[in-house]
C-alpha positions as CSV (number, residue, x, y, z in Angstrom):
1,X,-17.7,-4.1,32.9
2,X,-15.1,-2.0,31.2
3,X,-14.1,-3.4,27.7
4,X,-10.3,-3.4,26.8
5,X,-10.5,-2.5,22.9
6,X,-7.8,-2.8,20.6
7,X,-8.1,0.1,18.1
8,X,-6.1,-1.1,15.0
9,X,-7.4,0.8,11.7
10,X,-6.0,1.3,8.1
11,X,-5.3,4.7,6.5
12,X,-8.8,6.0,5.2
13,X,-7.8,7.2,2.1
14,X,-7.8,11.1,1.1
15,X,-9.2,11.8,4.9
16,X,-7.3,10.1,7.7
17,X,-3.9,8.3,8.0
18,X,-3.7,5.2,10.4
19,X,-2.6,7.0,13.0
20,X,-5.0,9.9,12.9
21,X,-8.0,7.3,12.5
22,X,-6.6,5.2,15.8
23,X,-7.1,8.5,17.9
24,X,-10.7,8.9,16.3
25,X,-12.0,5.7,17.2
26,X,-10.3,5.6,20.6
27,X,-11.8,8.6,21.8
28,X,-15.3,7.5,21.0
29,X,-14.1,4.3,22.8
30,X,-13.0,6.3,25.8
31,X,-16.0,8.8,25.7
32,X,-18.3,5.3,26.5
33,X,-15.7,4.8,29.4
34,X,-14.2,2.0,27.7
35,X,-10.3,1.2,27.4
36,X,-8.5,1.7,23.9
37,X,-5.5,0.9,22.9
38,X,-4.3,2.2,19.8
39,X,-2.1,-0.2,17.2
40,X,-2.4,1.8,13.8
41,X,-1.9,-0.6,10.8
42,X,-1.1,-0.2,6.8
43,X,-0.6,-2.9,4.4
44,X,2.2,-1.6,2.0
45,X,-0.1,0.8,0.6
46,X,-0.4,4.8,2.2
47,X,0.1,4.7,5.9
48,X,3.0,2.1,5.9
49,X,5.3,4.3,6.5
50,X,3.4,6.1,9.4
51,X,2.6,2.7,10.7
52,X,6.3,1.5,11.2
53,X,7.8,4.5,12.0
54,X,5.2,4.6,15.0
55,X,6.0,0.9,15.7
56,X,9.6,0.8,16.0
57,X,10.1,4.8,17.0
58,X,12.0,5.7,14.0
59,X,12.4,9.4,12.2
60,X,11.0,10.9,9.0
61,X,13.4,11.7,6.5
62,X,12.6,14.8,3.7
63,X,14.7,13.9,0.5
64,X,14.3,15.3,-3.4
65,X,12.1,13.4,-5.5
66,X,10.3,13.8,-8.7
67,X,6.8,13.5,-9.1
68,X,4.9,10.9,-11.5
69,X,5.2,13.1,-14.3
70,X,9.2,14.1,-13.6
71,X,8.6,17.3,-12.0
72,X,10.7,18.0,-8.8
73,X,9.7,17.4,-5.5
74,X,10.1,16.9,-2.0
75,X,9.0,13.6,-0.9
76,X,9.8,11.5,2.8
77,X,10.7,8.0,3.9
78,X,10.9,6.5,7.2
79,X,14.2,5.4,8.9
80,X,14.1,2.9,11.7
81,X,16.7,2.6,14.9
82,X,17.8,-0.8,13.1
83,X,18.5,0.3,9.9
84,X,15.6,0.0,7.8
85,X,14.6,2.4,5.7
86,X,10.5,2.7,4.6
87,X,9.9,3.7,1.6
88,X,6.5,4.5,0.6
89,X,6.1,4.5,-3.6
90,X,3.0,6.9,-3.0
91,X,4.8,9.3,-1.3
92,X,6.7,10.5,-4.7
93,X,4.9,8.4,-7.7
94,X,1.4,8.2,-6.0
95,X,-1.9,9.2,-7.6
96,X,-2.7,12.0,-5.1
97,X,0.5,13.7,-6.8
98,X,-1.8,14.6,-9.8
99,X,-4.9,16.3,-10.5
100,X,-7.2,14.3,-12.2
101,X,-6.6,15.7,-16.0
102,X,-2.9,14.5,-15.6
103,X,-3.8,11.3,-14.7
104,X,-2.5,8.8,-17.4
105,X,-0.1,5.2,-16.6
106,X,1.4,5.7,-20.3
107,X,2.9,9.1,-19.4
108,X,3.8,8.1,-15.9
109,X,6.9,6.5,-14.1
110,X,8.2,5.5,-10.9
111,X,11.9,7.7,-11.2
112,X,10.7,9.2,-7.9
113,X,10.2,6.4,-5.8
114,X,14.1,5.2,-7.1
115,X,15.1,8.9,-6.0
116,X,13.6,7.6,-2.8
117,X,15.4,4.9,-2.8
118,X,19.0,6.3,-3.3
119,X,18.2,8.6,-0.5
120,X,18.0,6.0,2.2
121,X,20.7,4.3,0.7
122,X,22.7,8.1,1.1
123,X,21.4,7.4,5.0
124,X,23.1,4.4,5.2
125,X,20.1,2.0,5.3
126,X,20.9,-1.7,5.3
127,X,17.1,-2.9,4.6
128,X,15.0,-1.3,2.4
129,X,10.8,-2.3,2.7
130,X,9.0,-0.1,-0.1
131,X,5.1,0.0,0.4
132,X,3.6,-0.2,-2.9
133,X,-0.1,1.1,-3.0
134,X,-1.7,4.0,-4.0
135,X,0.2,4.4,-7.5
136,X,-0.3,6.9,-10.5
137,X,2.1,4.7,-12.7
138,X,2.1,1.5,-14.8
139,X,5.8,1.3,-15.6
140,X,6.6,-2.5,-14.3
141,X,9.3,-0.7,-12.0
142,X,11.4,0.6,-14.9
143,X,11.5,4.2,-13.3
144,X,12.6,2.7,-9.9
145,X,15.3,1.0,-11.6
146,X,16.4,4.3,-14.0
147,X,16.6,6.1,-10.9
148,X,18.9,3.6,-9.8
149,X,21.0,3.2,-12.6
150,X,19.7,0.6,-14.8
151,X,19.2,1.6,-18.4
152,X,15.9,0.6,-20.4
153,X,17.2,0.8,-24.6
154,X,15.1,0.0,-27.5
155,X,16.0,-1.6,-30.3
156,X,18.5,1.2,-31.8
157,X,19.8,1.3,-28.3
158,X,18.5,4.5,-27.6
159,X,17.8,5.3,-23.7
160,X,14.0,5.1,-23.2
161,X,12.2,7.5,-20.1
162,X,10.3,4.4,-18.7
163,X,6.9,5.9,-18.8
164,X,4.2,3.1,-19.4
165,X,4.2,4.0,-23.1
166,X,7.7,2.5,-23.3
167,X,7.0,-1.2,-22.3
168,X,6.3,-2.5,-25.4
169,X,9.2,-0.5,-26.8
170,X,11.7,-2.1,-24.6
171,X,14.4,-4.3,-26.5
172,X,17.0,-4.7,-23.7
173,X,18.0,-3.7,-20.1
174,X,21.2,-2.8,-19.1
175,X,21.7,-3.7,-15.0
176,X,25.6,-3.2,-15.0
177,X,25.3,0.8,-13.9
178,X,22.7,-0.3,-10.8
179,X,24.0,1.7,-7.6
180,X,26.2,-0.8,-6.2
181,X,25.0,-0.2,-2.9
182,X,22.2,-2.5,-3.5
183,X,24.0,-5.7,-3.5
184,X,24.5,-5.2,0.4
185,X,20.8,-4.6,1.5
186,X,18.0,-6.4,1.6
187,X,14.7,-4.8,-0.4
188,X,11.5,-6.1,0.4
189,X,8.2,-5.1,-1.5
190,X,5.0,-4.8,1.2
191,X,2.4,-5.6,-1.6
192,X,-1.5,-4.8,-0.3
193,X,-2.9,-7.1,-3.5
194,X,-1.2,-10.4,-4.7
195,X,-2.2,-9.5,-8.5
196,X,0.3,-11.0,-10.7
197,X,1.9,-9.0,-13.4
198,X,-0.4,-9.6,-16.6
199,X,-3.7,-11.1,-17.7
200,X,-7.5,-10.0,-16.5
201,X,-6.4,-10.3,-13.1
202,X,-3.1,-8.4,-13.6
203,X,-1.8,-4.6,-13.1
204,X,-3.3,-3.2,-16.1
205,X,-6.7,-4.7,-16.5
206,X,-7.8,-4.4,-12.5
207,X,-6.2,-1.1,-11.9
208,X,-5.4,0.8,-15.2
209,X,-8.7,2.1,-15.3
210,X,-8.7,3.8,-11.7
211,X,-5.1,5.4,-13.0
212,X,-6.7,7.1,-15.8
213,X,-6.2,4.1,-18.3
214,X,-8.8,4.3,-21.4
215,X,-9.8,0.6,-22.4
216,X,-7.6,0.9,-25.3
217,X,-5.0,1.8,-22.8
218,X,-5.5,-0.8,-20.8
219,X,-4.8,-3.4,-23.8
220,X,-1.9,-1.6,-24.4
221,X,-0.5,-1.6,-21.0
222,X,-1.1,-5.4,-20.7
223,X,0.8,-6.4,-23.8
224,X,3.4,-3.7,-22.7
225,X,4.0,-5.6,-19.5
226,X,4.1,-9.1,-21.0
227,X,6.8,-7.9,-23.7
228,X,9.2,-6.4,-20.3
229,X,8.8,-9.6,-18.5
230,X,9.9,-11.6,-21.4
231,X,12.7,-9.4,-22.2
232,X,13.4,-9.6,-18.5
233,X,13.2,-13.3,-18.8
234,X,15.0,-13.3,-22.5
235,X,17.8,-11.9,-19.9
236,X,18.2,-14.6,-17.4
237,X,16.5,-12.5,-14.8
238,X,13.3,-13.9,-12.8
239,X,10.0,-14.6,-14.6
240,X,7.5,-12.4,-13.3
241,X,4.6,-12.2,-15.7
242,X,2.4,-14.6,-13.7
243,X,4.2,-14.3,-10.3
244,X,1.8,-13.5,-7.5
245,X,2.1,-9.7,-6.5
246,X,4.3,-8.8,-9.3
247,X,1.4,-6.9,-10.4
248,X,1.4,-4.5,-7.3
249,X,1.7,-0.9,-8.3
250,X,1.4,-1.3,-11.8
251,X,4.0,-4.2,-11.9
252,X,6.5,-2.1,-9.9
253,X,6.8,-4.7,-7.6
254,X,7.6,-7.6,-10.1
255,X,9.8,-5.0,-11.6
256,X,11.9,-5.1,-8.2
257,X,12.1,-8.7,-8.2
258,X,13.3,-9.1,-11.3
259,X,15.9,-6.0,-11.5
260,X,16.9,-5.3,-7.6
261,X,16.3,-8.8,-6.2
262,X,13.6,-8.2,-4.0
263,X,11.4,-10.1,-2.4
264,X,7.7,-9.7,-2.2
265,X,5.7,-9.9,0.9
266,X,2.6,-9.3,2.3
267,X,2.5,-5.6,3.5
268,X,-0.5,-6.3,6.1
269,X,1.1,-9.3,7.6
270,X,4.7,-7.5,7.7
271,X,3.1,-4.2,9.5
272,X,0.9,-6.3,12.0
273,X,3.9,-8.0,12.8
274,X,5.8,-5.1,13.5
275,X,3.3,-3.4,15.6
276,X,3.3,-6.5,17.9
277,X,-1.1,-6.6,17.3
278,X,-1.3,-10.6,18.0
279,X,0.2,-9.7,21.7
280,X,-1.7,-6.9,22.3
281,X,-4.4,-8.7,21.5
282,X,-4.1,-11.3,24.3
283,X,-7.0,-10.5,26.8
284,X,-8.9,-8.3,24.9
285,X,-12.5,-7.9,24.4
286,X,-12.8,-6.3,21.3
287,X,-10.8,-5.4,18.4
288,X,-11.9,-2.2,16.0
289,X,-10.3,-1.8,12.8
290,X,-11.6,-0.6,9.7
291,X,-10.4,2.0,6.4
292,X,-12.3,3.6,3.4
293,X,-13.8,1.0,1.4
294,X,-15.1,-2.7,2.5
295,X,-15.1,-4.7,-0.8
296,X,-13.8,-8.2,-2.7
297,X,-10.4,-7.0,-2.6
298,X,-10.2,-6.2,0.9
299,X,-9.3,-10.1,1.2
300,X,-6.4,-10.1,-1.0
301,X,-4.0,-8.6,1.3
302,X,-5.5,-5.0,2.8
303,X,-4.9,-4.5,6.0
304,X,-8.2,-4.7,7.7
305,X,-8.5,-8.2,6.3
306,X,-5.3,-9.3,8.0
307,X,-6.3,-7.8,11.5
308,X,-9.5,-9.6,11.3
309,X,-7.5,-12.7,10.3
310,X,-5.0,-12.2,13.5
311,X,-8.4,-11.7,15.9
312,X,-9.7,-15.0,14.8
313,X,-6.4,-16.5,15.7
314,X,-6.3,-15.2,19.2
315,X,-10.1,-15.6,19.7
316,X,-11.0,-11.7,19.5
317,X,-14.3,-10.6,17.9
318,X,-13.4,-7.6,15.4
319,X,-15.2,-5.2,14.0
320,X,-14.7,-3.0,10.7
321,X,-15.7,0.6,10.5
322,X,-16.0,1.8,6.8
323,X,-16.7,4.7,4.6
324,X,-18.4,2.2,2.0
325,X,-19.4,-1.3,2.8
326,X,-19.7,-3.1,-0.8
327,X,-19.7,-6.8,0.2
328,X,-22.7,-8.7,2.0
329,X,-22.5,-9.3,5.4
330,X,-21.7,-13.3,4.9
331,X,-18.8,-12.1,2.8
332,X,-17.5,-9.7,5.6
333,X,-18.0,-12.7,8.1
334,X,-15.8,-15.1,5.8
335,X,-13.2,-12.2,5.9
336,X,-13.0,-12.5,10.0
337,X,-15.4,-9.8,10.3
338,X,-18.5,-10.2,13.1
339,X,-19.2,-7.0,11.9
340,X,-19.2,-4.4,9.2
341,X,-20.2,-0.8,9.9
342,X,-21.0,2.2,7.4
343,X,-19.7,5.4,9.6
344,X,-21.6,8.0,7.4
345,X,-24.5,9.0,10.0
346,X,-26.1,11.6,7.0
347,X,-26.0,11.5,2.9
348,X,-23.3,13.7,1.8
349,X,-21.4,14.8,-1.0
350,X,-17.9,12.9,-1.0
351,X,-15.7,16.1,0.2
352,X,-18.1,16.6,2.9
353,X,-17.8,12.9,3.8
354,X,-14.2,12.8,4.0
355,X,-13.9,16.3,6.0
356,X,-16.4,14.1,8.6
357,X,-14.5,11.2,9.0
358,X,-12.9,11.7,12.2
359,X,-15.9,12.9,14.0
360,X,-18.0,9.8,12.5
361,X,-15.4,7.3,13.8
362,X,-15.5,8.7,17.0
363,X,-19.2,8.6,17.0
364,X,-19.7,5.2,15.6
365,X,-16.6,3.6,18.0
366,X,-18.6,5.1,20.7
367,X,-22.5,3.6,19.6
368,X,-20.7,0.4,19.2
369,X,-18.9,0.0,22.3
370,X,-21.9,1.2,24.0
371,X,-23.9,-1.8,22.6
372,X,-21.6,-4.1,23.0
373,X,-21.7,-6.9,25.0
374,X,-19.5,-10.2,25.5
375,X,-22.4,-12.6,24.0
376,X,-22.4,-10.9,20.7
377,X,-18.7,-11.6,20.4
């Protein structure tokens, strides 16, 4: 029996984008003599631009921007045939733009993402989707707003740079100078997590340490985000302190909701809809998804969980291939996976494991489909 297998992976961080991951998995499926249909996906994090451009037949545009420390760089955004621009925050403001020793969310900002939004406006975009995963920043979106013409002012009326360290110093926000073209476009923030802005589950506490924040810095950043939200609310802008998804990308999602009027949406659902995954799953025998790690955060908005949920909705078994699996089989099944498999075939140092990701995905998928039967599904 020839299986019809839908291959819908997210990026394998620091190793493969979604399209390359799909190619590697599909290669294993075909080597085993089965049919593979590739549908690369993402969730608002890295790979979102690639997945949406591929789904819609768009193009990639290069533009001048600034990295998280304000240094000039060239970054990319996607432009789709319907006038939608896809801006990935990680392109300019992502942690991979920095050396390990440079990672400090109190010193970084999202200015470069604002540069890309402005470049998208220059290209005539009428809708802007901002994918916000992979950030190096915890600035509440101040950098984005500043790059688009807003001003963050301290108690003396002095302009602030908009870094994480400036959060608690903001006394007022002047949005009168925002680019007037923003009034004529819709902005959707594709979020890969559902975290609120502040608190134990908020941007600073959950994600600050992985961006280089010390325990003391986490407390300062959390207090600063609350201060920014308080200033925004006092000026009649939307309250974001406890808004779902506002904590994505160090609060950049919440800042865009308050200052730019953006809608915060589920990034995985957005990409899956654009890619037509549910329609492709009709009549499939199996779906294979995956990304670098399966953990408790996967269920809070990550693409593989969204793929698994789509599979459950149409009755197609879903198997996940991961670099690491950090949940029990029971938790994985609760997310919708009939099986979750670690792809590493031998113990390796991380750089070697990353370099072997494509080969490991091909080998794992070939073995999986060779052993698969309808009874297992």
